[in-house]
All heavy atoms as a GROMACS GRO file, in nm:
protein
  584
    1MET      N    1   0.086  -0.116  -0.001
    1MET     CA    2   0.000   0.003  -0.003
    1MET      C    3   0.090   0.123   0.003
    1MET      O    4   0.178   0.138   0.085
    1MET     CB    5  -0.092  -0.004   0.120
    1MET     CG    6  -0.170   0.114   0.139
    1MET     SD    7  -0.318   0.122   0.244
    1MET     CE    8  -0.271   0.032   0.385
    2GLY      N    9   0.070   0.215  -0.092
    2GLY     CA   10   0.151   0.329  -0.104
    2GLY      C   11   0.097   0.437  -0.015
    2GLY      O   12   0.005   0.420   0.058
    3ARG      N   13   0.154   0.558  -0.036
    3ARG     CA   14   0.101   0.673   0.044
    3ARG      C   15  -0.031   0.719  -0.002
    3ARG      O   16  -0.106   0.778   0.085
    3ARG     CB   17   0.202   0.790   0.026
    3ARG     CG   18   0.222   0.859   0.151
    3ARG     CD   19   0.322   0.974   0.147
    3ARG     NE   20   0.446   0.937   0.090
    3ARG     CZ   21   0.551   1.014   0.063
    3ARG    NH1   22   0.532   1.143   0.085
    3ARG    NH2   23   0.658   0.976   0.009
    4GLY      N   24  -0.073   0.692  -0.112
    4GLY     CA   25  -0.207   0.731  -0.161
    4GLY      C   26  -0.319   0.667  -0.089
    4GLY      O   27  -0.421   0.719  -0.073
    5GLY      N   28  -0.295   0.547  -0.042
    5GLY     CA   29  -0.403   0.470   0.034
    5GLY      C   30  -0.388   0.494   0.180
    5GLY      O   31  -0.490   0.470   0.260
    6LEU      N   32  -0.281   0.548   0.234
    6LEU     CA   33  -0.258   0.574   0.380
    6LEU      C   34  -0.336   0.694   0.427
    6LEU      O   35  -0.402   0.686   0.537
    6LEU     CB   36  -0.110   0.586   0.409
    6LEU     CG   37  -0.076   0.586   0.553
    6LEU    CD1   38  -0.118   0.464   0.618
    6LEU    CD2   39   0.080   0.612   0.564
    7ILE      N   40  -0.346   0.794   0.343
    7ILE     CA   41  -0.413   0.923   0.397
    7ILE      C   42  -0.567   0.896   0.408
    7ILE      O   43  -0.616   0.933   0.512
    7ILE     CB   44  -0.381   1.032   0.298
    7ILE    CG1   45  -0.232   1.069   0.312
    7ILE    CG2   46  -0.463   1.159   0.330
    7ILE    CD1   47  -0.182   1.166   0.209
    8PRO      N   48  -0.637   0.839   0.310
    8PRO     CA   49  -0.772   0.811   0.336
    8PRO      C   50  -0.806   0.713   0.453
    8PRO      O   51  -0.900   0.732   0.526
    8PRO     CB   52  -0.827   0.746   0.207
    8PRO     CG   53  -0.736   0.785   0.106
    8PRO     CD   54  -0.598   0.803   0.172
    9MET      N   55  -0.713   0.617   0.470
    9MET     CA   56  -0.728   0.527   0.586
    9MET      C   57  -0.730   0.603   0.720
    9MET      O   58  -0.803   0.570   0.811
    9MET     CB   59  -0.625   0.412   0.578
    9MET     CG   60  -0.648   0.303   0.684
    9MET     SD   61  -0.541   0.163   0.660
    9MET     CE   62  -0.387   0.239   0.724
   10ILE      N   63  -0.621   0.685   0.738
   10ILE     CA   64  -0.618   0.764   0.853
   10ILE      C   65  -0.728   0.854   0.871
   10ILE      O   66  -0.784   0.874   0.983
   10ILE     CB   67  -0.486   0.848   0.850
   10ILE    CG1   68  -0.355   0.755   0.855
   10ILE    CG2   69  -0.481   0.955   0.960
   10ILE    CD1   70  -0.227   0.828   0.840
   11GLY      N   71  -0.781   0.911   0.767
   11GLY     CA   72  -0.910   0.991   0.780
   11GLY      C   73  -1.021   0.916   0.817
   11GLY      O   74  -1.109   0.963   0.902
   12PHE      N   75  -1.045   0.795   0.763
   12PHE     CA   76  -1.162   0.713   0.807
   12PHE      C   77  -1.145   0.667   0.950
   12PHE      O   78  -1.242   0.658   1.026
   12PHE     CB   79  -1.181   0.596   0.717
   12PHE     CG   80  -1.246   0.632   0.583
   12PHE    CD1   81  -1.182   0.613   0.469
   12PHE    CD2   82  -1.371   0.691   0.577
   12PHE    CE1   83  -1.241   0.656   0.349
   12PHE    CE2   84  -1.431   0.726   0.462
   12PHE     CZ   85  -1.363   0.707   0.341
   13ILE      N   86  -1.027   0.627   0.996
   13ILE     CA   87  -1.007   0.593   1.132
   13ILE      C   88  -1.034   0.702   1.230
   13ILE      O   89  -1.095   0.688   1.335
   13ILE     CB   90  -0.865   0.531   1.150
   13ILE    CG1   91  -0.855   0.394   1.083
   13ILE    CG2   92  -0.825   0.519   1.294
   13ILE    CD1   93  -0.709   0.335   1.076
   14GLY      N   94  -0.987   0.821   1.191
   14GLY     CA   95  -1.011   0.938   1.265
   14GLY      C   96  -1.166   0.976   1.280
   14GLY      O   97  -1.210   1.010   1.379
   15LEU      N   98  -1.233   0.962   1.160
   15LEU     CA   99  -1.376   0.979   1.164
   15LEU      C  100  -1.445   0.880   1.251
   15LEU      O  101  -1.541   0.919   1.321
   15LEU     CB  102  -1.427   0.974   1.016
   15LEU     CG  103  -1.579   0.995   1.004
   15LEU    CD1  104  -1.608   1.142   1.026
   15LEU    CD2  105  -1.619   0.962   0.856
   16GLY      N  106  -1.402   0.757   1.245
   16GLY     CA  107  -1.472   0.653   1.336
   16GLY      C  108  -1.442   0.680   1.478
   16GLY      O  109  -1.530   0.663   1.561
   17MET      N  110  -1.324   0.714   1.509
   17MET     CA  111  -1.291   0.745   1.648
   17MET      C  112  -1.372   0.870   1.703
   17MET      O  113  -1.410   0.866   1.816
   17MET     CB  114  -1.141   0.757   1.668
   17MET     CG  115  -1.062   0.632   1.655
   17MET     SD  116  -0.885   0.661   1.651
   17MET     CE  117  -0.853   0.735   1.801
   18GLY      N  118  -1.379   0.978   1.616
   18GLY     CA  119  -1.444   1.086   1.654
   18GLY      C  120  -1.594   1.056   1.675
   18GLY      O  121  -1.660   1.110   1.768
   19SER      N  122  -1.661   0.980   1.585
   19SER     CA  123  -1.795   0.949   1.602
   19SER      C  124  -1.824   0.862   1.727
   19SER      O  125  -1.914   0.885   1.795
   19SER     CB  126  -1.840   0.866   1.474
   19SER     OG  127  -1.823   0.944   1.365
   20ALA      N  128  -1.734   0.773   1.759
   20ALA     CA  129  -1.749   0.687   1.876
   20ALA      C  130  -1.736   0.777   2.003
   20ALA      O  131  -1.810   0.761   2.102
   20ALA     CB  132  -1.638   0.578   1.881
   21ALA      N  133  -1.644   0.878   2.004
   21ALA     CA  134  -1.626   0.964   2.118
   21ALA      C  135  -1.751   1.051   2.135
   21ALA      O  136  -1.798   1.064   2.243
   21ALA     CB  137  -1.503   1.049   2.103
   22LEU      N  138  -1.811   1.101   2.023
   22LEU     CA  139  -1.933   1.191   2.036
   22LEU      C  140  -2.052   1.107   2.086
   22LEU      O  141  -2.132   1.142   2.158
   22LEU     CB  142  -1.953   1.244   1.904
   22LEU     CG  143  -1.878   1.363   1.862
   22LEU    CD1  144  -1.910   1.409   1.725
   22LEU    CD2  145  -1.885   1.474   1.959
   23TYR      N  146  -2.060   0.977   2.044
   23TYR     CA  147  -2.173   0.892   2.094
   23TYR      C  148  -2.153   0.862   2.241
   23TYR      O  149  -2.243   0.862   2.311
   23TYR     CB  150  -2.163   0.760   2.009
   23TYR     CG  151  -2.292   0.671   2.048
   23TYR    CD1  152  -2.420   0.715   2.021
   23TYR    CD2  153  -2.265   0.561   2.106
   23TYR    CE1  154  -2.528   0.628   2.065
   23TYR    CE2  155  -2.374   0.474   2.143
   23TYR     CZ  156  -2.501   0.518   2.118
   23TYR     OH  157  -2.606   0.433   2.164
   24LEU      N  158  -2.032   0.831   2.282
   24LEU     CA  159  -2.011   0.810   2.434
   24LEU      C  160  -2.039   0.938   2.504
   24LEU      O  161  -2.096   0.922   2.622
   24LEU     CB  162  -1.864   0.760   2.455
   24LEU     CG  163  -1.834   0.616   2.403
   24LEU    CD1  164  -1.693   0.589   2.430
   24LEU    CD2  165  -1.921   0.520   2.483
   25LEU      N  166  -2.003   1.052   2.464
   25LEU     CA  167  -2.039   1.174   2.522
   25LEU      C  168  -2.190   1.196   2.537
   25LEU      O  169  -2.239   1.230   2.645
   25LEU     CB  170  -1.973   1.296   2.459
   25LEU     CG  171  -1.993   1.425   2.515
   25LEU    CD1  172  -1.918   1.428   2.648
   25LEU    CD2  173  -1.941   1.539   2.422
   26ARG      N  174  -2.270   1.168   2.432
   26ARG     CA  175  -2.407   1.175   2.427
   26ARG      C  176  -2.463   1.077   2.532
   26ARG      O  177  -2.559   1.115   2.608
   26ARG     CB  178  -2.459   1.143   2.289
   26ARG     CG  179  -2.612   1.165   2.279
   26ARG     CD  180  -2.670   1.098   2.159
   26ARG     NE  181  -2.814   1.116   2.159
   26ARG     CZ  182  -2.900   1.038   2.222
   26ARG    NH1  183  -2.853   0.932   2.297
   26ARG    NH2  184  -3.032   1.052   2.218
   27LEU      N  185  -2.417   0.955   2.530
   27LEU     CA  186  -2.462   0.858   2.634
   27LEU      C  187  -2.433   0.906   2.780
   27LEU      O  188  -2.517   0.894   2.867
   27LEU     CB  189  -2.398   0.727   2.613
   27LEU     CG  190  -2.446   0.638   2.501
   27LEU    CD1  191  -2.363   0.514   2.496
   27LEU    CD2  192  -2.590   0.605   2.519
   28ALA      N  193  -2.313   0.966   2.804
   28ALA     CA  194  -2.292   1.016   2.934
   28ALA      C  195  -2.368   1.132   2.983
   28ALA      O  196  -2.399   1.141   3.105
   28ALA     CB  197  -2.140   1.045   2.946
   29LEU      N  198  -2.414   1.218   2.894
   29LEU     CA  199  -2.486   1.335   2.930
   29LEU      C  200  -2.636   1.329   2.915
   29LEU      O  201  -2.714   1.385   2.983
   29LEU     CB  202  -2.442   1.457   2.838
   29LEU     CG  203  -2.297   1.494   2.848
   29LEU    CD1  204  -2.259   1.602   2.749
   29LEU    CD2  205  -2.263   1.535   2.993
   30ARG      N  206  -2.695   1.237   2.828
   30ARG     CA  207  -2.836   1.235   2.804
   30ARG      C  208  -2.906   1.112   2.853
   30ARG      O  209  -3.023   1.110   2.855
   30ARG     CB  210  -2.860   1.246   2.649
   30ARG     CG  211  -2.802   1.368   2.583
   30ARG     CD  212  -2.897   1.479   2.586
   30ARG     NE  213  -3.022   1.439   2.529
   30ARG     CZ  214  -3.126   1.521   2.518
   30ARG    NH1  215  -3.110   1.647   2.545
   30ARG    NH2  216  -3.240   1.470   2.466
   31SER      N  217  -2.838   1.014   2.884
   31SER     CA  218  -2.890   0.879   2.926
   31SER      C  219  -2.947   0.888   3.071
   31SER      O  220  -2.872   0.944   3.158
   31SER     CB  221  -2.788   0.770   2.923
   31SER     OG  222  -2.841   0.650   2.972
   32PRO      N  223  -3.063   0.844   3.095
   32PRO     CA  224  -3.113   0.846   3.242
   32PRO      C  225  -3.043   0.743   3.328
   32PRO      O  226  -3.064   0.742   3.446
   32PRO     CB  227  -3.266   0.807   3.223
   32PRO     CG  228  -3.266   0.736   3.092
   32PRO     CD  229  -3.159   0.786   3.003
   33ASP      N  230  -2.962   0.651   3.275
   33ASP     CA  231  -2.888   0.549   3.356
   33ASP      C  232  -2.771   0.612   3.420
   33ASP      O  233  -2.716   0.547   3.509
   33ASP     CB  234  -2.850   0.434   3.264
   33ASP     CG  235  -2.969   0.369   3.200
   33ASP    OD1  236  -3.072   0.361   3.266
   33ASP    OD2  237  -2.964   0.317   3.088
   34VAL      N  238  -2.723   0.726   3.375
   34VAL     CA  239  -2.603   0.784   3.432
   34VAL      C  240  -2.640   0.892   3.536
   34VAL      O  241  -2.721   0.978   3.504
   34VAL     CB  242  -2.516   0.844   3.323
   34VAL    CG1  243  -2.398   0.911   3.383
   34VAL    CG2  244  -2.479   0.738   3.208
   35CYS      N  245  -2.584   0.890   3.652
   35CYS     CA  246  -2.614   0.982   3.760
   35CYS      C  247  -2.488   1.059   3.798
   35CYS      O  248  -2.399   1.000   3.857
   35CYS     CB  249  -2.671   0.904   3.873
   35CYS     SG  250  -2.714   1.017   4.014
   36TRP      N  251  -2.480   1.182   3.761
   36TRP     CA  252  -2.356   1.263   3.786
   36TRP      C  253  -2.374   1.339   3.917
   36TRP      O  254  -2.264   1.362   3.992
   36TRP     CB  255  -2.341   1.370   3.676
   36TRP     CG  256  -2.297   1.309   3.545
   36TRP    CD1  257  -2.378   1.278   3.439
   36TRP    CD2  258  -2.166   1.269   3.508
   36TRP    NE1  259  -2.313   1.225   3.343
   36TRP    CE2  260  -2.182   1.218   3.377
   36TRP    CE3  261  -2.045   1.269   3.572
   36TRP    CZ2  262  -2.070   1.169   3.312
   36TRP    CZ3  263  -1.935   1.226   3.501
   36TRP    CH2  264  -1.951   1.172   3.365
   37ASP      N  265  -2.499   1.365   3.971
   37ASP     CA  266  -2.512   1.447   4.090
   37ASP      C  267  -2.606   1.360   4.182
   37ASP      O  268  -2.725   1.372   4.173
   37ASP     CB  269  -2.577   1.573   4.053
   37ASP     CG  270  -2.593   1.668   4.170
   37ASP    OD1  271  -2.527   1.644   4.272
   37ASP    OD2  272  -2.656   1.770   4.158
   38ARG      N  273  -2.540   1.294   4.267
   38ARG     CA  274  -2.619   1.202   4.366
   38ARG      C  275  -2.685   1.281   4.476
   38ARG      O  276  -2.779   1.222   4.535
   38ARG     CB  277  -2.535   1.092   4.417
   38ARG     CG  278  -2.490   0.993   4.323
   38ARG     CD  279  -2.429   0.874   4.391
   38ARG     NE  280  -2.390   0.778   4.288
   38ARG     CZ  281  -2.457   0.661   4.261
   38ARG    NH1  282  -2.576   0.646   4.315
   38ARG    NH2  283  -2.416   0.588   4.173
   39LYS      N  284  -2.637   1.397   4.514
   39LYS     CA  285  -2.708   1.472   4.627
   39LYS      C  286  -2.834   1.536   4.577
   39LYS      O  287  -2.934   1.529   4.643
   39LYS     CB  288  -2.607   1.581   4.673
   39LYS     CG  289  -2.490   1.517   4.751
   39LYS     CD  290  -2.406   1.625   4.802
   39LYS     CE  291  -2.288   1.567   4.886
   39LYS     NZ  292  -2.202   1.674   4.937
   40ASN      N  293  -2.835   1.600   4.465
   40ASN     CA  294  -2.952   1.680   4.421
   40ASN      C  295  -3.046   1.591   4.336
   40ASN      O  296  -3.171   1.623   4.328
   40ASN     CB  297  -2.913   1.799   4.336
   40ASN     CG  298  -2.837   1.896   4.424
   40ASN    OD1  299  -2.863   1.910   4.546
   40ASN    ND2  300  -2.741   1.973   4.371
   41ASN      N  301  -2.996   1.491   4.267
   41ASN     CA  302  -3.074   1.408   4.178
   41ASN      C  303  -3.033   1.267   4.192
   41ASN      O  304  -2.970   1.210   4.103
   41ASN     CB  305  -3.070   1.451   4.040
   41ASN     CG  306  -3.170   1.397   3.942
   41ASN    OD1  307  -3.260   1.332   3.990
   41ASN    ND2  308  -3.150   1.419   3.823
   42PRO      N  309  -3.066   1.189   4.304
   42PRO     CA  310  -3.016   1.056   4.321
   42PRO      C  311  -3.076   0.951   4.226
   42PRO      O  312  -3.014   0.848   4.205
   42PRO     CB  313  -3.050   1.027   4.467
   42PRO     CG  314  -3.166   1.119   4.495
   42PRO     CD  315  -3.152   1.236   4.413
   43GLU      N  316  -3.196   0.984   4.176
   43GLU     CA  317  -3.260   0.885   4.081
   43GLU      C  318  -3.321   0.959   3.968
   43GLU      O  319  -3.429   0.996   3.949
   43GLU     CB  320  -3.376   0.815   4.153
   43GLU     CG  321  -3.330   0.724   4.269
   43GLU     CD  322  -3.452   0.669   4.348
   43GLU    OE1  323  -3.565   0.717   4.330
   43GLU    OE2  324  -3.429   0.563   4.413
   44PRO      N  325  -3.227   0.986   3.857
   44PRO     CA  326  -3.257   1.062   3.747
   44PRO      C  327  -3.366   1.005   3.658
   44PRO      O  328  -3.440   1.069   3.584
   44PRO     CB  329  -3.133   1.086   3.670
   44PRO     CG  330  -3.039   0.970   3.711
   44PRO     CD  331  -3.080   0.938   3.857
   45TRP      N  332  -3.388   0.872   3.665
   45TRP     CA  333  -3.482   0.805   3.583
   45TRP      C  334  -3.627   0.836   3.629
   45TRP      O  335  -3.722   0.816   3.553
   45TRP     CB  336  -3.463   0.660   3.576
   45TRP     CG  337  -3.445   0.590   3.717
   45TRP    CD1  338  -3.548   0.551   3.797
   45TRP    CD2  339  -3.322   0.578   3.782
   45TRP    NE1  340  -3.491   0.506   3.912
   45TRP    CE2  341  -3.351   0.521   3.912
   45TRP    CE3  342  -3.192   0.608   3.765
   45TRP    CZ2  343  -3.258   0.490   4.010
   45TRP    CZ3  344  -3.094   0.574   3.853
   45TRP    CH2  345  -3.130   0.517   3.974
   46ASN      N  346  -3.642   0.881   3.754
   46ASN     CA  347  -3.777   0.912   3.803
   46ASN      C  348  -3.825   1.055   3.760
   46ASN      O  349  -3.941   1.083   3.770
   46ASN     CB  350  -3.787   0.913   3.949
   46ASN     CG  351  -3.794   0.769   4.000
   46ASN    OD1  352  -3.839   0.677   3.932
   46ASN    ND2  353  -3.744   0.747   4.122
   47ARG      N  354  -3.737   1.144   3.707
   47ARG     CA  355  -3.765   1.266   3.657
   47ARG      C  356  -3.807   1.275   3.511
   47ARG      O  357  -3.837   1.382   3.462
   47ARG     CB  358  -3.656   1.366   3.687
   47ARG     CG  359  -3.635   1.395   3.835
   47ARG     CD  360  -3.548   1.514   3.847
   47ARG     NE  361  -3.538   1.550   3.990
   47ARG     CZ  362  -3.471   1.650   4.037
   47ARG    NH1  363  -3.392   1.721   3.959
   47ARG    NH2  364  -3.458   1.675   4.162
   48LEU      N  365  -3.801   1.162   3.448
   48LEU     CA  366  -3.835   1.157   3.307
   48LEU      C  367  -3.988   1.156   3.288
   48LEU      O  368  -4.062   1.085   3.356
   48LEU     CB  369  -3.780   1.038   3.238
   48LEU     CG  370  -3.634   1.027   3.223
   48LEU    CD1  371  -3.598   0.898   3.164
   48LEU    CD2  372  -3.588   1.139   3.120
   49SER      N  373  -4.033   1.251   3.202
   49SER     CA  374  -4.177   1.240   3.164
   49SER      C  375  -4.200   1.144   3.056
   49SER      O  376  -4.104   1.107   2.990
   49SER     CB  377  -4.216   1.378   3.132
   49SER     OG  378  -4.163   1.423   3.012
   50PRO      N  379  -4.312   1.099   3.032
   50PRO     CA  380  -4.336   0.994   2.931
   50PRO      C  381  -4.300   1.040   2.791
   50PRO      O  382  -4.276   0.959   2.700
   50PRO     CB  383  -4.489   0.960   2.934
   50PRO     CG  384  -4.525   1.010   3.070
   50PRO     CD  385  -4.442   1.122   3.109
   51ASN      N  386  -4.305   1.168   2.765
   51ASN     CA  387  -4.279   1.214   2.632
   51ASN      C  388  -4.129   1.263   2.608
   51ASN      O  389  -4.097   1.324   2.509
   51ASN     CB  390  -4.377   1.323   2.581
   51ASN     CG  391  -4.375   1.439   2.679
   51ASN    OD1  392  -4.312   1.446   2.775
   51ASN    ND2  393  -4.464   1.531   2.653
   52ASP      N  394  -4.043   1.230   2.706
   52ASP     CA  395  -3.897   1.259   2.689
   52ASP      C  396  -3.842   1.137   2.609
   52ASP      O  397  -3.845   1.023   2.646
   52ASP     CB  398  -3.820   1.265   2.823
   52ASP     CG  399  -3.854   1.391   2.901
   52ASP    OD1  400  -3.889   1.482   2.825
   52ASP    OD2  401  -3.829   1.389   3.021
   53GLN      N  402  -3.780   1.179   2.495
   53GLN     CA  403  -3.712   1.075   2.419
   53GLN      C  404  -3.562   1.076   2.452
   53GLN      O  405  -3.484   1.163   2.429
   53GLN     CB  406  -3.723   1.105   2.267
   53GLN     CG  407  -3.654   1.002   2.179
   53GLN     CD  408  -3.670   1.021   2.034
   53GLN    OE1  409  -3.736   1.123   1.992
   53GLN    NE2  410  -3.602   0.955   1.943
   54TYR      N  411  -3.527   0.964   2.516
   54TYR     CA  412  -3.387   0.949   2.550
   54TYR      C  413  -3.313   0.841   2.473
   54TYR      O  414  -3.187   0.818   2.481
   54TYR     CB  415  -3.367   0.913   2.707
   54TYR     CG  416  -3.443   0.788   2.739
   54TYR    CD1  417  -3.375   0.668   2.742
   54TYR    CD2  418  -3.573   0.791   2.783
   54TYR    CE1  419  -3.446   0.552   2.777
   54TYR    CE2  420  -3.640   0.675   2.823
   54TYR     CZ  421  -3.569   0.557   2.819
   54TYR     OH  422  -3.631   0.447   2.859
   55LYS      N  423  -3.391   0.770   2.385
   55LYS     CA  424  -3.322   0.675   2.298
   55LYS      C  425  -3.265   0.746   2.172
   55LYS      O  426  -3.319   0.850   2.130
   55LYS     CB  427  -3.426   0.570   2.247
   55LYS     CG  428  -3.466   0.475   2.348
   55LYS     CD  429  -3.560   0.359   2.302
   55LYS     CE  430  -3.592   0.267   2.411
   55LYS     NZ  431  -3.666   0.161   2.360
   56PHE      N  432  -3.162   0.689   2.117
   56PHE     CA  433  -3.097   0.752   2.002
   56PHE      C  434  -3.187   0.745   1.881
   56PHE      O  435  -3.196   0.841   1.805
   56PHE     CB  436  -2.969   0.681   1.975
   56PHE     CG  437  -2.881   0.745   1.867
   56PHE    CD1  438  -2.825   0.880   1.896
   56PHE    CD2  439  -2.862   0.692   1.753
   56PHE    CE1  440  -2.751   0.944   1.801
   56PHE    CE2  441  -2.787   0.755   1.649
   56PHE     CZ  442  -2.732   0.876   1.680
   57LEU      N  443  -3.260   0.632   1.860
   57LEU     CA  444  -3.344   0.616   1.746
   57LEU      C  445  -3.472   0.545   1.792
   57LEU      O  446  -3.467   0.442   1.844
   57LEU     CB  447  -3.269   0.531   1.640
   57LEU     CG  448  -3.353   0.494   1.518
   57LEU    CD1  449  -3.376   0.619   1.431
   57LEU    CD2  450  -3.276   0.392   1.433
   58ALA      N  451  -3.584   0.615   1.769
   58ALA     CA  452  -3.710   0.553   1.804
   58ALA      C  453  -3.781   0.515   1.667
   58ALA      O  454  -3.823   0.607   1.600
   58ALA     CB  455  -3.801   0.653   1.880
   59VAL      N  456  -3.793   0.386   1.637
   59VAL     CA  457  -3.842   0.350   1.514
   59VAL      C  458  -3.996   0.369   1.497
   59VAL      O  459  -4.040   0.426   1.410
   59VAL     CB  460  -3.804   0.200   1.486
   59VAL    CG1  461  -3.861   0.154   1.353
   59VAL    CG2  462  -3.656   0.178   1.493
   60SER      N  463  -4.065   0.315   1.593
   60SER     CA  464  -4.219   0.322   1.578
   60SER      C  465  -4.288   0.397   1.693
   60SER      O  466  -4.406   0.385   1.703
   60SER     CB  467  -4.263   0.183   1.562
   60SER     OG  468  -4.239   0.114   1.670
   61THR      N  469  -4.215   0.455   1.779
   61THR     CA  470  -4.274   0.519   1.895
   61THR      C  471  -4.279   0.675   1.876
   61THR      O  472  -4.180   0.736   1.855
   61THR     CB  473  -4.191   0.486   2.026
   61THR    OG1  474  -4.180   0.344   2.038
   61THR    CG2  475  -4.263   0.536   2.144
   62ASP      N  476  -4.401   0.722   1.886
   62ASP     CA  477  -4.420   0.866   1.890
   62ASP      C  478  -4.426   0.919   2.037
   62ASP      O  479  -4.524   0.896   2.098
   62ASP     CB  480  -4.537   0.901   1.817
   62ASP     CG  481  -4.553   1.059   1.796
   62ASP    OD1  482  -4.450   1.129   1.818
   62ASP    OD2  483  -4.663   1.102   1.755
   63TYR      N  484  -4.321   0.976   2.089
   63TYR     CA  485  -4.319   1.011   2.231
   63TYR      C  486  -4.410   1.124   2.271
   63TYR      O  487  -4.444   1.146   2.385
   63TYR     CB  488  -4.168   1.050   2.268
   63TYR     CG  489  -4.089   0.925   2.278
   63TYR    CD1  490  -4.017   0.879   2.164
   63TYR    CD2  491  -4.077   0.857   2.398
   63TYR    CE1  492  -3.932   0.771   2.183
   63TYR    CE2  493  -3.993   0.746   2.411
   63TYR     CZ  494  -3.923   0.699   2.302
   63TYR     OH  495  -3.848   0.591   2.319
   64LYS      N  496  -4.453   1.211   2.167
   64LYS     CA  497  -4.546   1.313   2.195
   64LYS      C  498  -4.680   1.270   2.235
   64LYS      O  499  -4.760   1.340   2.304
   64LYS     CB  500  -4.553   1.409   2.081
   64LYS     CG  501  -4.409   1.472   2.055
   64LYS     CD  502  -4.428   1.563   1.932
   64LYS     CE  503  -4.288   1.626   1.899
   64LYS     NZ  504  -4.287   1.699   1.785
   65LYS      N  505  -4.723   1.150   2.196
   65LYS     CA  506  -4.857   1.100   2.222
   65LYS      C  507  -4.862   1.020   2.351
   65LYS      O  508  -4.977   0.971   2.387
   65LYS     CB  509  -4.905   1.017   2.101
   65LYS     CG  510  -4.922   1.095   1.981
   65LYS     CD  511  -4.968   1.012   1.867
   65LYS     CE  512  -4.993   1.094   1.736
   65LYS     NZ  513  -5.031   1.011   1.626
   66LEU      N  514  -4.753   0.986   2.411
   66LEU     CA  515  -4.756   0.899   2.532
   66LEU      C  516  -4.815   0.973   2.655
   66LEU      O  517  -4.794   1.090   2.672
   66LEU     CB  518  -4.620   0.852   2.562
   66LEU     CG  519  -4.555   0.758   2.463
   66LEU    CD1  520  -4.410   0.728   2.502
   66LEU    CD2  521  -4.634   0.635   2.447
   67LYS      N  522  -4.890   0.903   2.736
   67LYS     CA  523  -4.944   0.955   2.857
   67LYS      C  524  -4.870   0.900   2.984
   67LYS      O  525  -4.807   0.798   2.981
   67LYS     CB  526  -5.092   0.912   2.871
   67LYS     CG  527  -5.179   0.953   2.754
   67LYS     CD  528  -5.226   1.083   2.768
   67LYS     CE  529  -5.338   1.119   2.674
   67LYS     NZ  530  -5.292   1.166   2.541
   68LYS      N  531  -4.873   0.976   3.091
   68LYS     CA  532  -4.805   0.932   3.211
   68LYS      C  533  -4.898   0.828   3.281
   68LYS      O  534  -5.014   0.852   3.317
   68LYS     CB  535  -4.793   1.050   3.304
   68LYS     CG  536  -4.707   1.018   3.428
   68LYS     CD  537  -4.678   1.142   3.505
   68LYS     CE  538  -4.598   1.100   3.622
   68LYS     NZ  539  -4.562   1.221   3.704
   69ASP      N  540  -4.845   0.714   3.308
   69ASP     CA  541  -4.916   0.608   3.367
   69ASP      C  542  -4.857   0.546   3.487
   69ASP      O  543  -4.871   0.435   3.524
   69ASP     CB  544  -4.945   0.496   3.270
   69ASP     CG  545  -4.818   0.435   3.204
   69ASP    OD1  546  -4.714   0.489   3.234
   69ASP    OD2  547  -4.833   0.320   3.150
   70ARG      N  548  -4.770   0.622   3.556
   70ARG     CA  549  -4.698   0.581   3.672
   70ARG      C  550  -4.707   0.685   3.785
   70ARG      O  551  -4.732   0.804   3.751
   70ARG     CB  552  -4.549   0.552   3.646
   70ARG     CG  553  -4.482   0.673   3.577
   70ARG     CD  554  -4.350   0.639   3.541
   70ARG     NE  555  -4.282   0.756   3.491
   70ARG     CZ  556  -4.216   0.766   3.371
   70ARG    NH1  557  -4.195   0.654   3.293
   70ARG    NH2  558  -4.158   0.871   3.336
   71PRO      N  559  -4.689   0.644   3.901
   71PRO     CA  560  -4.700   0.748   4.010
   71PRO      C  561  -4.576   0.832   4.027
   71PRO      O  562  -4.470   0.791   3.986
   71PRO     CB  563  -4.718   0.657   4.139
   71PRO     CG  564  -4.651   0.529   4.098
   71PRO     CD  565  -4.672   0.506   3.956
   72ASP      N  566  -4.595   0.946   4.092
   72ASP     CA  567  -4.482   1.032   4.128
   72ASP      C  568  -4.414   0.987   4.258
   72ASP      O  569  -4.483   0.948   4.347
   72ASP     CB  570  -4.527   1.178   4.150
   72ASP     CG  571  -4.572   1.238   4.013
   72ASP    OD1  572  -4.511   1.198   3.906
   72ASP    OD2  573  -4.664   1.330   4.020
   73PHE      N  574  -4.287   0.981   4.262
   73PHE     CA  575  -4.209   0.945   4.379
   73PHE      C  576  -4.140   1.063   4.434
   73PHE      O  577  -4.092   1.140   4.370
   73PHE     CB  578  -4.111   0.831   4.344
   73PHE     CG  579  -4.184   0.700   4.321
   73PHE    CD1  580  -4.181   0.646   4.191
   73PHE    CD2  581  -4.242   0.632   4.423
   73PHE    CE1  582  -4.242   0.533   4.168
   73PHE    CE2  583  -4.295   0.516   4.393
   73PHE     CZ  584  -4.295   0.463   4.269
   0.00000   0.00000   0.00000
């Protein structure tokens, strides 16, 4: 493989690493499973309303039409 094939390969590897880093950052900041502040918000999953979309891709669920069917804690 000459130098002509090395530059695109480095570019694609960098693009893949950047995409993975951005996805991990999104999971750390937006996921209800991650708790950064245990004193003020010990259970972040209880503060989600039914129409909060926290999944990356919702194929067949329209979150705007969901109703709250659980008690407040």
